[in-house]
C-alpha angles and dihedrals in degrees: 000000000000089000091054090048092052091049091053092048090049091052091047091050092051090048091050092048091048090049092049091048092050091048090047092049090048090048091050090048091049091049092048092046090049090047090050091049091047092049090049090050091048091048091048091050091047091048090049091049091049090049091050091049090047091052090047092049091047091051092048091047090051090049091050091047090050091049091050090045091053091047091047095050091041090053090044091052091047091050090047092051091045092051092047091048091048090050091049091049090049090050092050093047091050091050092049091046089052090049090054091049091051090048089054090050090047090072088073095049127096094243093060094086092056089046090057092049091053091045091054094048091047089050093051090052089046095057093044110256096286115179096241116044133169121216112202114198134179119267085232088067095050092114091056096051095071127137093272094053093045091050091053091051092051090048091052090050091054090050096047104037129052096211120068113251125204110215127199117192114209126186112227136189100243119111101205121110116254133041143270116231118199141170132204095015094305104320088120117033134176109191105203098170117131098242091049090050089048091050091052091050098035096102092049092045090046093053092047092050092047090055090049094051 
């Protein structure tokens, strides 16, 4: 009987040990499964976070690239406009310089005498037909302002103006073509020299040339 009892206890013990081992193994498996699931979840969360950061960084990079692109093209357009404007200004200055050269050459042409006559009459009208008027001319035109030319001017004044005008012709030291007409020792002046005329009209001429360019 004792032997049977011992055998039963031995079987029970083995069963208990087996049960404990199975439960232990299951517990270990559950722990490992949970750990695996946790690690997967962690990895998924990390991957998601990395993807979100990646998308954010890509968006920020695109924004920065777009800003730099806008700045680049804005600078490029400004440089383009500046270059075009500089070329236009150079063109206008070259045209005006050529006009001045032609004006200087005009002094030697046949039409220059008639130009001086018109410049004098315009000047007289400009100062207001006063009875005593000075006509200042360039020393370079001294050969033109002879007695014959002066007589013709006085004759034209008698034809054009009702009141008699006393004209004094004074040689001056300027070199520009044209004349200066003055009254009362300079209180009233009409500068009818070419460069002065060009200066008065320069803005208008400049704008017209810029539109043509």
